[in-house]
C-alpha positions in Angstrom: 31.0 60.4 -7.8 30.4 57.4 -10.7 33.8 56.1 -9.1 32.7 56.0 -5.8 29.7 55.1 -6.4 30.9 51.9 -8.8 33.0 51.0 -5.5 30.5 51.2 -3.3 28.4 49.2 -5.5 30.9 46.5 -5.7 31.9 46.2 -2.1 28.3 45.8 -1.2 28.4 42.8 -3.4 31.8 41.4 -2.0 29.7 41.8 1.1 26.3 39.8 0.4 28.7 37.6 -1.5 30.9 36.5 1.6 28.1 36.4 3.7 26.6 33.8 1.4 29.7 32.3 0.6 30.3 32.0 4.6 27.1 30.6 5.1 26.9 27.6 2.7 30.6 26.9 4.2 29.3 26.8 7.4 26.6 23.9 6.1 28.7 22.4 4.0 31.2 22.0 6.2 29.2 20.8 9.2 28.5 17.4 6.8 31.9 16.8 4.9 34.5 17.9 7.2 36.3 14.8 7.7 36.6 15.2 11.3 33.1 15.9 11.9 30.2 13.1 11.9 26.9 16.0 11.6 23.8 14.2 11.6 22.0 10.7 11.8 24.2 8.0 9.1 27.4 10.9 8.6 28.6 13.3 6.4 25.9 12.1 3.4 23.5 10.7 5.4 24.0 7.5 3.6 26.0 5.2 6.0 29.3 5.8 4.3 32.3 7.7 6.3 34.7 10.2 4.3 37.6 8.7 2.5 40.9 8.1 3.3 39.7 6.4 6.7 40.9 4.0 8.6 39.4 2.7 11.7 40.2 -0.5 14.0 39.0 -3.5 12.5 39.6 -5.1 16.0 38.2 -4.3 19.2 36.7 -5.5 22.3 36.1 -3.7 26.1 39.6 -3.6 26.3 41.6 -3.9 23.2 41.9 -0.3 20.7 39.6 1.5 23.7 40.7 5.3 23.8 38.6 5.6 26.5 34.9 5.0 27.7 32.7 7.4 29.9 29.2 6.4 31.0 25.9 8.1 29.6 23.5 8.8 32.4 19.9 7.1 31.2 19.3 5.9 28.5 18.7 6.2 24.7 19.4 5.0 21.0 20.4 8.2 19.5 23.8 7.6 17.9 26.8 10.0 18.9 27.0 13.2 16.6 30.5 14.6 16.4 31.1 18.8 15.8 34.6 19.3 16.1 36.1 18.4 19.6 32.2 18.0 21.0 30.2 14.7 20.5 26.4 15.0 21.5 23.9 12.6 21.6 19.9 12.4 23.9 19.3 10.5 26.7 16.1 10.2 28.8 16.3 9.1 32.3 12.2 7.4 32.7 12.0 7.6 37.0 12.6 11.2 36.8 10.6 11.4 33.8 13.1 13.5 32.0 14.8 14.1 28.3 17.8 15.7 27.5 20.8 16.7 25.3 24.1 15.9 26.5 28.0 17.1 25.6 31.0 15.4 26.1 34.4 16.0 25.2 35.9 14.3 22.0 39.4 14.0 23.2 38.7 12.5 26.6 35.4 11.5 27.1 34.8 13.7 29.7 30.6 15.4 30.0 30.7 18.7 29.2 27.5 20.0 29.5 24.1 18.2 30.1 20.3 20.3 29.1 17.2 19.0 30.3 14.7 20.2 27.6 11.5 18.1 28.8 10.0 16.9 32.2 7.1 14.4 32.4 4.8 13.2 30.2 6.6 10.5 28.8 4.8 7.6 27.0 3.5 5.1 29.3 3.4 2.7 26.2 6.0 1.9 23.9 8.1 -0.6 22.3 10.3 -2.7 24.6 12.9 -2.3 22.1 12.3 1.8 21.6 13.7 4.3 24.5 12.2 8.3 24.6 15.4 9.7 23.6 15.9 7.3 20.1 16.6 10.5 17.6 19.6 11.3 16.2 20.8 15.1 16.9 21.5 17.1 14.0 23.7 20.1 13.2 24.3 22.7 11.1 27.6 23.8 12.5 26.5 26.4 14.8 23.4 25.0 16.5 22.1 21.5 17.6 18.2 20.7 16.4 16.8 17.6 18.2 13.3 16.3 18.6 11.6 14.2 21.4 7.9 12.9 21.8 6.5 13.9 25.4 3.3 14.7 26.4 1.4 13.3 23.3 3.1 15.8 21.0 6.2 15.7 19.2 8.6 18.8 20.2 11.4 20.2 18.2 14.2 21.9 20.2 17.3 24.1 18.8 20.1 24.7 21.3 23.2 26.2 20.9 26.5 24.5 21.1 27.0 25.2 24.9 23.7 24.1 25.5 21.4 26.6 25.9 17.9 26.7 24.3 17.1 29.1 21.9 13.9 27.8 21.0 11.0 25.1 21.0 8.6 24.3 18.6 5.5 21.8 18.8 5.3 20.1 15.5 2.0 18.7 15.9 -0.3 15.8 18.4 1.4 12.5 18.3 -1.0 8.9 18.8 1.0 6.6 16.9 -1.3 3.6 15.4 1.0 1.7 16.7 2.4 2.5 20.3 5.9 1.7 19.2 7.0 5.1 20.1 8.9 7.9 18.4 12.5 7.5 16.3 12.7 9.4 13.9 15.7 12.0 13.5 15.8 15.7 12.2 17.3 16.8 9.5 19.0 20.1 8.7 18.6 21.2 4.6 19.6 25.0 3.5 17.7 27.1 5.8 15.3 24.8 7.0 14.9 21.9 9.6 13.0 18.9 8.5 10.7 16.6 10.8 8.8 14.0 10.7 5.6 13.7 12.6 4.0 10.5 11.2 0.6 9.1 13.2 -3.3 8.3 13.1 -3.7 12.8 13.5 -2.2 15.9 12.7 0.3 13.3 10.8 2.7 15.8 8.4 6.5 16.5 7.5 7.1 19.9 8.3 10.2 22.2 7.8 10.9 24.9 10.2 13.6 28.4 9.5 16.5 27.2 11.7 17.2 30.5 12.4 13.5 32.0 13.6 11.8 28.5 13.8 9.0 29.8 11.7 7.3 27.5 9.5 8.7 27.2 5.8 6.3 24.1 4.5 4.3 21.5 5.6 3.3 18.0 3.8 0.2 17.0 5.2 0.7 13.1 5.4 -3.1 12.0 5.9 -2.9 9.6 8.9 0.3 7.6 7.7 2.0 6.0 10.7 5.7 5.0 10.3 9.2 5.8 11.4 11.3 6.4 8.9 13.8 9.2 8.9 14.3 11.2 5.2 17.1 12.3 3.8 18.0 15.0 0.6 20.0 13.5 -2.4 20.7 14.5 -5.6 19.3 12.0 -7.5 17.2 11.9 -11.1 19.2 15.3 -12.2 17.7 16.6 -9.2 17.9 17.3 -5.8 15.2 15.7 -3.4 14.2 14.6 -0.6 13.6 10.6 -0.2 11.1 9.1 2.7 9.5 6.0 2.8 6.4 4.7 4.8 2.2 4.6 4.2 2.5 1.9 1.3 4.8 4.2 -1.1 8.4 5.6 -1.2 8.4 8.9 -2.7 10.2 12.0 -3.8 9.6 15.5 -3.1 11.4 19.5 -3.8 12.8 19.8 -0.5 12.8 23.6 -1.0 8.7 23.6 -0.5 7.8 20.4 0.1 5.8 19.3 -3.3 6.2 15.9 -5.0 7.9 14.8 -7.2 7.1 11.0 -7.6 5.6 8.1 -5.6 5.9 4.3 -5.8 4.3 1.3 -4.5 5.2 -0.9 -1.8 3.9 -4.0 -0.1 4.2 -2.3 3.6 2.2 0.1 5.0 5.5 0.9 7.7 8.8 1.1 7.9 12.0 2.1 9.8 15.0 2.8 7.7 16.3 5.7 5.6 16.5 5.2 1.7 20.2 4.9 0.8 20.9 6.0 -3.1 23.2 6.0 -6.1 22.8 7.3 -9.5 18.8 7.6 -10.5 18.2 4.4 -8.6 16.8 4.8 -4.7 16.8 1.8 -2.3 14.6 0.9 0.4 13.1 -2.1 2.4 10.2 -2.3 5.2 8.7 -4.9 6.9 5.0 -5.0 8.2 2.6 -6.1 7.4 4.4 -7.4 4.4 8.1 -7.3 3.7 10.1 -5.9 0.9 13.1 -4.5 -0.6 12.7 -2.8 -3.6 15.2 -0.4 -6.2 13.5 2.3 -7.6 13.7 5.2 -10.5 14.1 8.1 -9.1 13.2 10.2 -12.5 9.7 8.9 -12.4 9.1 6.6 -9.5 9.1 3.5 -11.9 9.7 0.3 -9.3 12.9 -1.4 -11.0 13.2 -4.5 -9.2 11.9 -6.1 -6.0 12.4 -9.3 -3.4 10.8 -10.0 0.0 14.1 -9.6 2.3 13.0 -8.1 5.2 15.4 -5.0 6.5 13.3 -3.4 8.8 14.6 -1.1 11.8 18.5 -1.0 10.1 19.0 1.4 6.9 20.6 0.1 3.7 24.1 0.6 2.5 24.9 1.3 -0.9 28.5 1.5 -2.7 29.8 0.7 -6.2 27.3 -0.1 -7.9 25.7 -2.9 -5.0 23.3 -2.8 -2.3 24.2 -4.1 0.9 21.9 -5.5 3.6 21.7 -6.8 7.1 18.3 -8.6 7.1 16.1 -9.6 10.2 16.5 -12.9 9.3 20.0 -12.3 10.3 21.5 -12.9 6.9 24.3 -10.3 5.4 23.2 -9.9 1.4 24.9 -7.8 -1.3 22.6 -7.3 -4.6 23.3 -5.8 -7.9 21.9 -2.0 -7.3 21.0 -2.0 -11.5 19.0 -5.1 -11.0 18.4 -6.5 -8.1 20.6 -9.4 -8.6 21.6 -11.5 -5.9 25.6 -11.4 -5.6 25.9 -13.2 -2.2 24.7 -14.0 1.1 25.9 -14.9 4.5 24.7 -15.7 7.7 25.8 -13.6 9.9 26.8 -16.2 12.7 25.9 -19.4 14.0 22.4 -18.5 15.4 19.6 -15.7 14.3 20.4 -12.5 16.4 18.0 -9.4 16.1 19.3 -6.5 14.2 18.8 -2.7 14.7 21.8 -0.8 13.7 22.4 0.0 9.8 25.7 -0.6 8.7 28.5 2.2 7.8 31.0 1.9 5.2 34.7 2.8 5.9 38.3 2.1 4.9 36.9 -0.2 2.2 35.3 -2.6 4.9 31.4 -2.4 6.1 30.7 -2.8 9.9 27.7 -4.9 10.2 25.9 -4.9 14.5 23.7 -6.8 16.0 22.0 -5.9 19.1 23.8 -8.1 21.2 26.8 -5.9 20.2 28.6 -8.0 18.1 30.2 -6.1 14.8 31.5 -8.2 12.0 33.9 -6.6 9.7 33.0 -7.6 6.6 35.6 -6.3 3.2 33.8 -4.3 0.6 33.7 -7.3 -1.8 30.7 -7.8 -4.4 31.8 -10.9 -5.5 32.1 -13.4 -2.4 31.2 -12.7 1.6 35.0 -12.0 3.0 35.2 -12.0 6.4 37.9 -9.5 8.3 37.3 -9.3 12.0 34.4 -10.6 14.5 34.2 -8.0 17.3 31.9 -7.8 21.2 31.2 -4.7 23.3 28.9 -5.0 25.6 25.5 -6.9 24.8 23.1 -4.4 23.8 23.5 -2.2 20.5 21.4 -0.2 19.0 22.4 3.4 18.2 24.3 3.1 14.9 28.4 4.0 15.4 29.8 7.2 14.0 33.3 6.8 12.1 35.5 10.1 11.8 39.1 10.5 12.0 40.1 7.3 12.4 38.2 6.4 15.0 34.8 4.7 16.3 32.1 6.6 18.7 30.1 3.5 19.5 27.1 3.8 22.2 26.5 0.7 23.7 24.2 -1.2 26.3 26.0 -3.6 28.8 23.5 -5.6 31.2 26.3 -7.7 33.1 25.8 -5.4 36.3 22.3 -6.4 36.1 21.1 -3.1 35.1 21.0 -1.7 31.6 23.8 0.7 31.7 24.9 2.5 28.7 28.2 3.3 27.8 30.0 5.1 24.8 33.0 4.4 23.8 36.1 6.2 21.2 37.8 3.2 19.6 41.0 3.4 17.8 44.2 1.8 16.8 46.8 2.0 19.6 
């Protein structure tokens, strides 16, 4: 009898262990599989592709194009990749619709399209924004996306076949600046986290990703900002990092409690923080401009400069911070103290920037809004141009880098209309 009881207890423990391990594996695999790009800014949320990749460094509308497919409507959300599928969002203002679309990864064919909202799109948004700018997030089993309509922010959960599982109204959305909405959701453990920062009901809210029930809430006291949070292990612990409202902050992602706060010169930011070691790095641009490095243990500002990297995010790797600034200059700073290592103009003329840089295969890919991408060697000692490429003439979505390929969403106005295309680029 005792042997049977012990065996039963052991079996139950093994079942529980396997269930927990399986759940952890699904979440980890969705973020770190080298063939997946499961969220905004990639596997770790910092714009660094998985190691060992060799994506193309040269391309055009015809060179090294594996396939391209037309995207119905318009959006600035980045593509995410999971298994043999690609997911992104789009909006069709004429029809007053917002949708999630799934494409086949190998051929580019549209697999399904799910309309999640009709009507109530904001009448005023920034000329460079869209009604489908947040990037989809996945836990490997479901999709999570947010849309702004009917003066609210709504979180939507779908399965991988495009069926809506549930919807949650995060809260009213009345921003101080009529720029529209653009913050992406992130998945962390059992929760999906959404920012809804505006003049009313301003908050960061975590929802149980299975039930949709609220797990915790951080009131943000009327802050209007546009940055996507990220969870990273810094300062000796796991922290949710976010900028906006005259501060860079670190939170406990399990309950939303604040760990530290560092002051900034600006009120509004759009980029996602990056980190390395105990340091985190952020930039903002309104009304003042500033880039800074902060110690994530206590919120001490270690260094600061007056460079503006507003819509796009920074990139940090191997002790150096790289930036595509709003003055169309590429910068490299030493992460420890902000010492400028080098700077170089993106091109002969000043261009606008919205796309965040990506590090892959030892190169950093910087893209301007006109669809031009320069590939720069990851070298803190000197600016070393590898290649210069052109694809379309409108680029706002950050590309995904997976399995030696680049998946880029670009616009092409040469036909007289703002058509958007999804390209798969790879060496041929």
